[in-house]
N, C-alpha and C positions, 0 to 999 in steps of 0.2 A: 503492497499497500504505500502510497507516499507522503513524506512529508511535506503538507500542505505549507506547514509551518515554515520550516526549514527554509521554503522555498521562494516565501513572500519574504523573506529578510534576504536570501541571497540576492534576490532582484530590484531589492532598494540601494541594496549596497553596491552593486553595476550600478545603477541608471545612477545613482548619486555618484560617485566613483566617475562617471564619461562624462560627466556636467560638473564635475571640476577637473579637470583633465582640459576639458575646451575650453575650461571661460581663466585656467592657468592657476585656481585661487590656493592660494598660501596655508599653511598647518594653523591649526588658533578659531579659522570658522567655521561657523553653525553646520555648515554642509562636514565637513571634515570630521569634526564633534559626529555627531551624526556618526562616520559612517565607522570612527573606533567605538563606539556606543555600540553599532554593531557587526561590528567582527568578537566582541565578547559577548555580546546574543548571540555569536552563534559559537564562539568556542564554550561558554555549558552548554547550549545544546548540544550538540555532538558530543559535552564527556556522559552529560543525563543517558543519550539514550548508547553511546555506547558505535561508536561511530567513525 
């Protein structure tokens, strides 16, 4: 069964990363901070699921 939460987190991270790269946003911007939060959430979720 597909893990929709994981897919949603990865999709949001990929979208934000693309926008940051396109705009050349530096670290410390809200978008980059959200990417860091998503990385943390992804790591927690994968650890919990044993992936």
